[in-house]
C-alpha positions in Angstrom: 0.0 0.0 0.0 2.9 2.3 0.7 4.9 1.5 -2.4 5.8 4.2 -4.9 7.5 7.6 -4.5 6.9 11.1 -3.3 6.3 14.0 -5.7 8.3 16.8 -4.1 7.3 19.3 -6.8 4.0 20.0 -5.1 5.5 20.8 -1.7 6.1 24.6 -2.1 2.4 25.2 -3.1 1.3 22.8 -0.4 3.3 24.4 2.3 2.0 27.9 1.3 -1.6 26.6 1.5 -1.0 25.0 4.9 0.4 28.2 6.3 -2.7 30.1 5.1 -5.0 27.4 6.5 -3.3 27.4 9.9 -3.3 31.2 10.4 -7.0 31.6 9.5 -9.3 31.8 12.5 -11.1 28.6 13.4 -12.0 26.3 16.2 -8.4 25.3 17.0 -7.1 28.9 17.0 -10.0 29.9 19.2 -9.2 27.0 21.5 -5.5 27.9 21.7 -6.3 31.5 22.6 -8.8 30.5 25.2 -6.5 28.0 26.8 -3.6 30.5 26.9 -5.8 33.2 28.4 -7.5 30.9 30.9 -4.7 28.5 32.0 -1.4 30.0 30.9 1.5 29.1 28.6 2.3 25.7 30.0 -1.3 24.5 29.5 -1.4 26.0 26.0 1.7 24.0 25.1 0.0 20.8 26.3 -3.1 21.7 24.3 -1.0 22.3 21.2 0.4 18.8 21.4 -3.1 17.4 21.9 -4.2 19.2 18.8 -1.3 17.7 16.9 -2.2 14.1 18.0 -5.7 14.8 16.8 -4.3 15.6 13.3 -2.4 12.3 13.4 -5.7 10.4 13.4 -6.7 12.1 10.1 -3.3 11.6 8.6 -3.7 7.8 9.1 -7.3 7.7 8.1 -6.8 9.7 4.9 -4.0 7.4 3.8 -6.4 4.5 4.4 -9.1 6.1 2.3 -11.2 8.4 4.5 -12.0 10.6 1.5 -13.6 7.7 -0.3 -15.7 6.8 2.8 -17.0 10.4 3.1 -17.8 10.6 -0.6 -19.9 7.4 -0.3 -21.4 8.3 3.1 -21.5 12.1 3.5 -23.6 11.7 6.7 -20.4 10.6 8.5 -19.0 14.1 8.0 -22.2 15.6 9.3 -22.0 13.4 12.4 -18.4 14.6 13.0 -19.4 18.2 12.6 -22.3 17.8 15.0 -20.1 16.2 17.6 -17.7 19.1 17.2 -20.5 21.6 17.6 -21.6 19.8 20.8 -18.1 19.9 22.2 -17.6 23.6 21.3 -20.9 24.3 23.0 -19.7 22.6 26.1 -16.5 24.6 26.0 -18.5 27.8 25.5 -20.6 27.0 28.6 -17.8 26.0 30.9 -15.6 28.9 29.8 -18.4 31.4 30.3 -19.3 29.9 33.7 -15.7 30.0 35.0 -14.8 33.4 33.5 -13.2 35.6 36.2 -12.6 32.8 38.6 -9.4 33.5 40.6 -6.3 31.7 39.3 -2.8 31.6 40.8 0.2 32.5 38.9 1.9 29.2 39.8 -1.1 27.0 38.9 0.2 23.8 37.2 -0.9 23.1 33.6 -4.5 21.9 33.5 -4.4 18.1 33.1 -7.3 18.2 30.7 -5.6 20.6 28.3 -4.1 17.8 26.2 -7.3 15.9 26.0 -9.3 19.0 25.1 -6.9 19.9 22.3 -7.2 16.4 20.9 -11.0 16.4 20.9 -11.3 19.9 19.5 -9.1 19.0 16.5 -10.6 15.6 16.0 -14.0 17.3 15.4 -12.5 20.3 13.5 -14.3 20.6 10.2 -11.5 22.7 8.7 -9.0 19.8 9.2 -11.7 17.3 8.0 -12.2 19.3 4.8 -8.5 19.7 4.2 -7.7 16.0 4.5 -10.7 14.8 2.4 -11.0 17.5 -0.3 -7.9 19.6 -0.4 -5.0 17.3 0.4 -5.7 14.9 -2.6 -5.1 17.9 -4.9 -1.4 17.7 -4.0 -0.8 14.1 -5.0 1.0 15.1 -8.2 2.7 12.2 -9.9 2.2 10.0 -6.9 -1.6 9.6 -7.6 -1.1 6.0 -8.6 0.2 5.1 -5.1 -1.2 8.0 -3.0 -0.8 6.6 0.6 2.8 7.5 1.1 2.4 11.0 -0.4 -0.7 11.6 1.8 1.3 10.5 4.9 4.2 12.9 4.1 1.8 15.8 3.4 -0.1 15.1 6.6 3.1 15.1 8.6 4.2 18.4 7.1 0.7 19.8 8.0 1.2 18.6 11.6 4.6 20.2 11.9 3.4 23.6 10.6 0.2 23.4 12.7 2.2 22.6 15.9 4.4 25.6 15.4 1.4 27.9 14.8 -0.5 26.5 17.7 2.5 26.8 20.1 3.1 30.4 19.1 -0.6 31.3 19.4 -0.9 29.7 22.8 2.3 31.3 24.1 1.2 34.7 23.0 -2.2 34.3 24.6 -0.5 33.0 27.8 1.8 36.1 27.8 -1.3 38.3 27.6 -2.8 36.3 30.5 0.2 36.9 32.6 -0.2 40.7 32.1 -3.9 40.8 33.0 -3.8 38.2 35.8 -4.1 41.0 38.4 -7.0 42.7 36.5 -10.0 40.4 37.0 -12.3 42.5 34.9 -10.1 42.4 31.8 -9.5 38.7 32.2 -13.2 38.1 32.6 -13.8 40.0 29.4 -11.2 37.9 27.5 -12.6 34.7 28.8 -16.2 35.6 27.9 -15.0 36.6 24.5 -13.4 33.2 24.0 -16.7 31.5 25.2 -18.6 33.6 22.7 -16.3 32.5 19.9 -16.8 28.8 20.9 -20.5 29.3 20.8 -20.5 31.0 17.4 -18.3 28.4 15.9 -20.5 25.6 17.3 -23.6 27.3 15.9 -21.9 27.6 12.5 -21.1 23.8 12.5 -24.7 23.0 13.3 -25.9 25.3 10.5 -23.5 23.7 8.0 -24.6 20.2 9.0 -28.4 20.8 8.6 -28.5 22.9 5.5 
């Protein structure tokens, strides 16, 4: 299944597309900002690696034919989006409810940060669309034996995404450090993050039922 070769000629265009994809606002970026603001830079780093592991699932599934499955059963994609919407709704509710709660500067990384990052990206429709619709466009001359090419492209996507997520989380965590002593500002940021979660969840529901 993994015989053949890799077409490197498509890599510059692919990497450019990946960078644009990763810097565009979406569920993962909103999650990273919210994690950095709420729990600090260490928790944001854990969350970034959780997000990256979530991508690994799609890398493997795409190489095994996920795109063909979704083409034959588009309702599977709808189920994934609805699950993502439900989880984003849960994050919106919990983030709003805990907004402004006192936190200590030396609070250890939230142990759930990694798991949350994994689940958010596993249900991320942007990643789902990228792997099932966009990624196959970069097969190039490896279209006859696509599995290895898809794996390499997926790993490159993971690397770029991890860097972007780490930077986003660290910047948000740095802001959190500055406003930690200003509860009103921190509450505003956290409620803004909760609102973003809610809006993204509602958008997923609308996309699934239309």
